[in-house]
C-alpha positions in Angstrom: -43.1 12.8 3.6 -39.4 11.8 3.3 -37.7 8.8 1.8 -34.1 7.8 2.3 -31.9 7.7 -0.8 -28.6 6.0 -1.4 -26.1 6.9 -4.1 -22.5 6.2 -4.8 -19.5 6.1 -7.2 -17.1 3.3 -8.1 -13.8 4.2 -9.6 -11.4 1.8 -11.3 -8.1 3.1 -12.7 -9.5 6.6 -12.7 -12.7 5.8 -14.6 -15.8 6.4 -12.5 -19.2 4.7 -12.6 -22.3 5.7 -10.7 -25.1 3.9 -9.0 -28.1 4.5 -6.7 -31.0 2.6 -5.2 -34.0 4.1 -7.0 -32.4 6.6 -9.4 -30.7 9.9 -8.6 -29.5 12.9 -10.5 -26.8 15.3 -9.4 -28.2 18.4 -11.2 -25.3 20.6 -10.3 -22.7 18.3 -11.8 -25.0 16.9 -14.4 -24.3 13.3 -13.4 -26.9 10.5 -13.5 -26.8 7.7 -10.9 -28.8 4.8 -12.5 -30.9 2.7 -10.1 -28.8 -0.5 -10.1 -28.1 -0.7 -6.4 -29.8 -4.1 -5.7 -29.1 -4.4 -1.9 -28.1 -1.7 0.4 -24.7 -2.2 1.9 -23.8 -4.2 5.0 -20.9 -2.7 6.9 -19.2 -3.5 10.2 -16.4 -1.3 11.5 -14.8 -2.0 14.8 -11.7 -0.9 16.8 -9.7 -3.5 18.6 -9.7 -1.9 22.0 -7.4 -4.5 23.6 -4.0 -3.5 24.8 -2.3 -5.8 22.3 -4.6 -4.8 19.4 -3.2 -3.8 16.1 -4.2 -0.1 16.5 -6.4 0.1 13.4 -10.0 0.0 12.5 -11.2 -3.2 10.9 -13.9 -2.9 8.2 -16.1 -5.6 6.7 -19.0 -5.3 4.3 -20.5 -5.9 0.9 -22.6 -4.2 -1.7 -24.6 -5.7 -4.7 -25.4 -4.1 -8.0 -27.9 -5.1 -10.7 -26.2 -5.4 -14.0 -27.2 -5.9 -17.6 -25.5 -8.6 -19.6 -21.9 -7.7 -20.3 -21.9 -4.8 -17.9 -19.9 -6.6 -15.3 -17.0 -6.9 -17.7 -17.2 -3.2 -18.5 -16.9 -2.4 -14.7 -13.5 -4.1 -14.9 -13.1 -4.6 -11.2 -12.5 -8.3 -11.2 -8.7 -7.8 -11.6 -8.5 -4.4 -9.9 -9.3 -2.8 -6.6 -11.9 0.0 -6.9 -12.3 3.1 -4.9 -15.9 3.4 -3.6 -17.8 6.3 -2.1 -21.4 5.9 -0.8 -23.7 8.6 0.5 -27.2 8.9 1.8 -29.8 11.6 1.9 -33.5 12.3 2.3 -35.9 12.7 -0.7 -38.9 14.9 -0.1 -42.3 14.1 -1.7 -43.6 17.0 -3.8 -47.4 16.9 -3.2 -48.1 19.4 -6.0 -46.2 17.5 -8.7 -46.7 14.0 -7.3 -43.1 12.8 -7.2 -40.1 12.4 -5.0 -37.6 15.3 -5.2 -33.9 14.3 -4.9 -31.8 16.0 -2.3 -28.8 18.1 -3.3 -25.7 15.9 -3.3 -23.9 18.5 -1.1 -26.6 17.9 1.6 -26.1 14.1 1.7 -24.0 12.6 4.4 -21.2 10.1 3.7 -22.0 6.5 4.6 -18.8 4.7 3.5 -15.6 5.6 1.7 -12.9 3.1 1.1 -12.1 0.3 -1.4 -14.0 -2.5 -3.0 -12.5 -5.9 -3.9 -13.5 -9.5 -4.7 -16.0 -8.8 -7.5 -18.4 -11.8 -7.6 -20.5 -11.9 -10.7 -23.8 -13.8 -11.3 -26.1 -13.7 -14.3 -27.5 -10.3 -13.6 -25.7 -9.1 -10.4 -22.3 -8.3 -9.1 -21.3 -8.2 -5.4 -18.3 -6.2 -4.0 -16.5 -6.6 -0.7 -16.1 -3.3 1.1 -12.9 -2.7 3.0 -10.8 0.2 4.3 -8.3 2.3 2.4 -6.6 0.1 -0.2 -3.3 1.9 0.4 -3.0 0.3 3.8 -3.5 -3.3 2.7 -1.5 -3.4 -0.5 2.2 -4.3 -0.6 4.3 -1.2 -0.4 6.7 -0.2 -3.3 9.8 -1.1 -1.3 13.3 -0.6 -2.6 15.3 -3.8 -3.0 19.0 -4.6 -3.5 20.2 -5.2 -7.0 23.1 -7.5 -5.9 25.6 -5.7 -8.1 28.1 -4.8 -5.4 28.8 -1.7 -3.3 25.8 -0.3 -1.6 23.6 -2.5 -3.8 24.9 -5.5 -1.9 26.4 -8.8 -3.1 24.6 -11.5 -5.0 23.2 -12.9 -1.8 21.2 -9.8 -1.2 19.6 -9.7 -4.6 15.9 -8.9 -4.3 16.0 -8.3 -0.5 14.1 -5.3 0.7 16.3 -2.5 2.0 16.0 -1.6 5.7 13.8 1.2 6.9 14.3 3.3 10.0 11.6 5.8 10.9 12.0 7.7 14.2 13.9 6.2 17.0 14.9 2.5 17.4 17.1 0.8 19.9 19.8 -1.8 19.3 18.8 -2.9 15.8 20.9 -5.0 13.4 21.9 -3.1 10.2 22.3 -4.9 6.9 25.9 -5.7 5.9 25.9 -4.8 2.2 29.7 -5.3 1.8 31.4 -7.7 4.2 34.9 -7.1 2.6 34.8 -3.3 3.2 32.5 -3.6 6.3 29.8 -1.3 4.9 26.4 -1.5 6.6 23.0 0.0 5.6 20.8 1.5 8.3 17.9 2.9 6.3 16.6 3.6 2.8 16.3 7.3 3.8 18.6 9.8 5.6 19.4 9.8 9.4 18.1 12.4 11.8 20.7 14.8 13.2 21.2 16.2 16.7 21.2 19.9 17.6 24.9 20.2 16.8 24.6 18.6 13.4 25.9 15.2 14.3 24.2 12.0 13.1 21.7 10.6 15.7 23.4 7.2 15.5 25.3 5.1 17.9 27.3 2.0 16.6 27.7 -0.8 19.1 29.8 -3.9 19.0 28.6 -6.7 21.2 26.3 -4.3 23.1 29.2 -1.9 23.8 28.6 1.7 22.4 31.3 3.4 20.5 32.9 6.7 21.3 32.1 10.2 19.8 35.7 11.2 20.5 37.5 10.8 17.2 40.9 10.6 19.0 39.9 7.6 21.1 39.5 4.0 20.0 39.1 2.6 23.5 36.5 0.0 24.0 34.7 0.2 20.6 34.4 2.1 17.3 34.8 5.9 17.3 32.9 8.3 15.0 35.1 9.8 12.2 32.6 12.1 10.5 30.3 12.4 7.4 31.3 11.3 3.9 29.5 11.8 0.6 30.3 8.4 -0.7 30.7 5.5 1.8 32.4 3.3 -0.8 35.2 5.8 -1.7 37.6 5.3 1.2 38.0 3.3 4.4 38.1 5.2 7.8 41.2 4.8 10.1 41.4 1.6 12.1 38.9 1.6 15.0 36.8 4.3 13.5 33.6 4.5 11.3 32.3 7.1 8.8 28.6 7.8 7.9 26.9 8.6 4.6 23.3 9.9 4.9 21.3 11.2 2.0 18.8 10.4 -0.8 20.2 7.0 -1.5 20.0 6.0 2.2 22.0 5.8 5.4 25.2 3.8 5.7 28.3 3.5 7.9 31.7 1.9 7.3 34.0 0.4 9.8 37.8 0.8 9.7 38.5 -2.8 10.5 36.7 -6.1 11.2 34.5 -6.4 14.3 34.8 -9.3 16.7 31.3 -9.2 18.1 27.8 -8.5 16.7 27.3 -5.0 15.3 24.1 -3.2 16.2 22.9 0.4 16.2 20.7 2.8 18.1 19.5 5.9 16.4 16.8 7.9 14.7 15.9 7.8 11.0 14.4 10.6 8.9 12.1 10.4 5.8 13.2 10.7 2.2 12.4 14.4 2.2 14.6 14.8 5.4 11.5 15.4 7.5 12.6 14.3 11.0 9.6 13.9 13.3 10.1 12.6 16.9 6.6 12.3 18.4 4.6 9.2 17.6 1.6 10.9 15.8 4.0 12.9 13.6 6.0 9.8 12.7 2.7 8.0 11.8 1.6 11.0 9.7 4.8 11.0 7.7 4.6 7.2 7.3 1.1 7.5 5.9 2.1 10.3 3.4 5.6 9.3 2.4 5.7 5.5 2.8 2.1 4.4 2.4 1.5 7.2 -0.2 -1.8 8.4 1.2 -2.6 11.9 0.1 -2.1 14.5 2.9 -5.6 15.8 2.1 -7.0 12.4 3.3 -5.7 13.0 6.8 -7.7 14.9 9.4 -6.9 18.6 9.3 -6.7 18.6 13.1 -4.3 15.6 13.1 -2.8 15.5 16.6 -1.8 13.2 19.4 -5.1 12.2 21.2 -3.3 12.2 24.5 -2.6 15.9 24.3 -5.1 17.9 26.3 -5.7 21.7 26.7 -2.7 22.5 24.6 -0.4 20.4 26.7 1.8 18.0 24.7 2.7 14.7 26.3 6.0 12.9 25.8 5.6 10.5 22.9 9.0 10.1 21.1 8.8 6.8 19.1 9.9 5.0 16.0 10.4 1.6 14.4 13.0 -0.3 12.4 12.2 -2.8 9.6 15.2 -4.9 8.7 14.0 -5.8 5.1 14.0 -9.6 5.7 10.4 -9.6 4.3 8.0 -7.3 2.5 5.3 -5.6 4.4 2.1 -3.5 3.9 1.1 -0.1 5.2 -1.0 -1.8 7.8 2.1 -3.7 9.0 4.0 -0.4 9.4 1.2 1.2 11.3 0.6 -1.8 13.5 4.3 -1.8 14.5 4.1 1.9 15.4 0.8 2.0 17.2 0.5 -1.4 18.9 0.3 -1.1 22.7 0.3 2.7 22.7 -3.5 3.1 23.2 -3.6 5.2 20.0 -5.7 3.9 17.2 -5.9 4.8 13.5 -9.5 5.1 12.2 -11.1 6.5 9.1 -14.3 8.4 9.1 -17.2 7.6 6.7 -15.9 10.1 4.2 -12.5 8.3 4.2 -10.7 10.9 6.4 -8.0 9.2 8.6 -7.5 10.3 12.1 -5.9 9.1 15.4 -8.1 8.5 18.5 -7.0 7.6 22.0 -8.5 4.8 24.1 -8.3 6.8 27.3 -10.5 7.6 30.3 -11.0 11.1 29.1 -14.6 10.4 27.9 -15.6 9.5 31.5 -15.4 13.1 32.5 -18.0 14.4 30.1 -21.1 15.8 31.7 -24.2 13.7 32.0 -27.0 15.7 30.4 -30.1 14.3 28.7 -30.4 17.4 26.5 -26.9 17.0 25.1 -26.5 16.4 21.3 -24.5 13.2 22.0 -27.1 11.8 24.4 -29.0 8.6 23.6 -32.3 8.4 25.5 -34.2 5.2 26.4 -37.1 5.9 24.0 -34.6 6.1 21.1 -33.1 2.7 21.8 -34.4 -0.1 19.5 -32.3 -2.8 21.0 -29.6 -2.9 23.6 -27.3 -5.8 24.5 -24.0 -6.2 26.3 -21.1 -7.3 24.2 -18.1 -9.4 25.2 -14.9 -7.6 26.2 -11.6 -8.7 24.7 -10.3 -11.6 26.7 -7.4 -9.7 28.3 -9.9 -7.0 29.6 -12.6 -9.3 31.0 -11.2 -8.9 34.5 -9.8 -5.6 35.9 -6.1 -5.1 35.6 -3.9 -4.7 38.7 -2.0 -1.7 37.3 -1.1 0.2 34.2 2.0 -1.0 32.3 3.6 0.0 29.0 6.9 -1.2 27.6 9.4 1.2 26.0 12.9 1.1 24.4 12.2 -2.1 22.4 15.5 -4.0 21.9 15.5 -5.2 18.3 18.6 -7.5 18.8 18.8 -9.6 22.0 22.4 -10.7 22.2 23.6 -13.8 23.9 26.7 -16.0 24.3 29.8 -15.1 22.2 27.9 -12.2 20.6 28.3 -10.1 23.7 31.3 -7.9 24.4 32.5 -8.7 28.0 32.5 -5.0 28.7 28.8 -4.5 27.7 26.3 -3.5 30.3 24.0 -6.5 30.7 20.9 -4.4 31.3 21.2 -3.0 27.8 20.6 -6.5 26.4 17.0 -6.8 27.7 14.0 -7.0 25.3 12.3 -4.0 26.7 11.7 -2.0 29.9 8.3 -1.5 31.5 6.7 1.6 33.0 4.3 0.7 35.9 2.2 3.4 37.5 -0.1 2.3 40.4 -1.2 -1.0 41.7 0.5 -3.9 43.4 0.9 -5.9 40.1 0.2 -9.1 42.1 -2.5 -10.9 40.1 -5.1 -13.0 41.9 -8.1 -15.0 40.6 -10.2 -11.8 40.4 -7.7 -9.5 38.8 -5.0 -9.9 36.1 -1.7 -8.3 35.3 -1.6 -6.5 31.9 0.3 -8.1 29.1 3.7 -6.9 28.1 3.2 -5.6 24.6 6.4 -4.3 22.8 5.7 -0.7 21.8 7.5 1.8 19.6 7.8 4.3 22.4 11.3 5.5 23.3 11.3 6.6 26.9 10.0 5.8 30.3 8.1 9.2 30.3 6.3 8.3 27.1 5.4 4.8 28.4 4.2 6.3 31.7 1.6 8.4 29.9 0.1 5.2 28.4 0.5 3.2 31.6 -1.4 5.8 33.5 -4.2 5.8 30.9 -4.4 2.0 31.1 -4.7 2.2 34.9 -7.3 4.9 34.8 -9.5 3.0 32.3 -8.9 -0.7 32.9 -7.9 -1.1 36.5 -11.7 -0.8 37.3 -14.4 -3.5 37.3 -17.1 -1.2 36.0 -16.1 -1.1 32.3 -18.7 -2.6 30.0 -19.3 -2.8 26.2 -22.8 -2.4 24.6 -24.3 -2.8 21.2 -26.8 0.1 21.0 -29.3 0.1 18.0 -30.9 3.5 17.3 -32.8 5.1 14.4 -30.7 5.7 11.3 -31.1 9.5 11.6 -28.6 9.5 14.6 -25.9 8.4 12.1 -24.5 11.9 11.7 -24.2 12.5 15.4 -21.6 9.9 16.1 -18.5 8.3 14.5 -15.8 6.0 15.8 -14.0 7.9 18.5 -17.0 10.1 19.4 -18.2 10.5 23.0 -21.8 9.3 23.8 -23.9 9.7 26.9 -26.0 6.5 27.2 -29.3 6.5 29.0 -31.2 3.1 29.1 -33.6 1.2 31.3 -30.8 -1.1 32.4 -29.1 -1.3 35.8 -26.2 1.1 35.8 -27.5 3.1 32.8 -30.7 4.6 34.2 -29.0 7.8 35.3 -26.8 7.9 32.2 -23.2 6.9 31.7 -20.5 8.5 29.5 -19.3 6.3 26.7 -16.9 6.1 23.8 -18.0 4.9 20.3 -15.6 2.2 19.2 -17.7 0.5 16.4 -20.7 0.8 14.1 -22.8 -1.6 12.1 -25.6 -1.2 9.6 -27.5 -3.6 7.4 -29.0 -3.0 4.0 -32.1 -5.0 5.0 -32.6 -2.6 8.0 -31.9 0.8 6.5 -33.9 2.5 9.2 -31.4 1.7 12.0 -27.8 1.7 12.9 -25.9 -0.1 15.7 -23.1 1.5 17.7 -20.6 -0.3 19.8 -20.1 1.8 23.0 -17.6 1.4 25.8 -18.9 2.8 29.1 
């Protein structure tokens, strides 16, 4: 006989407390887990699979503990966010001794790892809200201007967040920190450099790019080299100099511009790491900006669009102008939105990127496969609603690229500027007529962080392969709890069911999961087929 056991830890400010459902002892570590888990957790985790979705897993749930008088105060989570880890395993009944034997903790499987907030206390119980990694939802420790002059800006910039450039961004407006000396800040970190050591930055006035020829001042500003201190001296008339280092990236104009000043370029990170591809930019944002430990990222971190060792084009980046504060989730949403790449975290808390592509459709249909769900295993099956923009098949695949951060108009524009450079974004369309009718719809234009048409074309083709078809369906599939370890969000599944279209099996992609404490013998997966 076997009995399911649940045990977990709750850590606040580095101090850990332990709990379980009916009592558990980790004999190897010598830690006791008292039986104070009143209700097994309810957890829902879903990916937003829509084209315009944020690109991150959403997690909702709660957990209730039985507490003696005064214990809730000792837990000290009412004013703090706790880190929580929950596992499950199987106890075995010892017939000879007449008791249930605890499993080894190393043999238990993770059920949830994330953060716990909103401590709600009653007379004898406390309930916690379970959410994803707290690092993603908290306000980032952003550098702000002191307002003391120079690169710290004037009094009007006091307290404003400094701009941040990670990877490539097109035609963004830098922050003018010194209007008298025409000093502008591009980022709170260094710039990326080109293969010849030049800064990867183009300064534009009214949409007209400057010249890299130091001897020429025709048309716009000309590059005049690196400097160690941007405040020390003004460049010659018609030229600009650049400072790039630990205190950030700046440029200084040798004169006063007539039209709006914007930039196109690539930013590095504070340690000078200069990634170009989207998944590498996301990784460094998580580690250096969001401050998530590198060990919390999947060891096989990669671009989910890469296949068979072949890397796809995915140069990308974003600019944050500092006009408002933002969270780690905000940064990740800006980078991932519309790219069909999604950030998810496994039940043990490991973060990884998955791709919403048609690749899962090519998996073999085989009832004996480990990832197969058979009709006799299904407890309940019901079709779910698709996101509104995917209810009807799309006419084609489309993905924008080269987002224009500053759309110029009127007297901001230099008469010599190329008008096409002033557009909001370009769009890469693969196949299809893109002539929507009552039965089909055109995909939405979602501004992405991708840099080039080639990078956008990869996504556009994936959208076409997956969503320009009427056959896509979404199912809630409830199966016995022991199938938990066989699937996670991003896993492939072969679904066999006594439902039209599923009798011979269909390949699917797991995009969500749900379990209820009141039904600890089952788990529900959300599957795209």
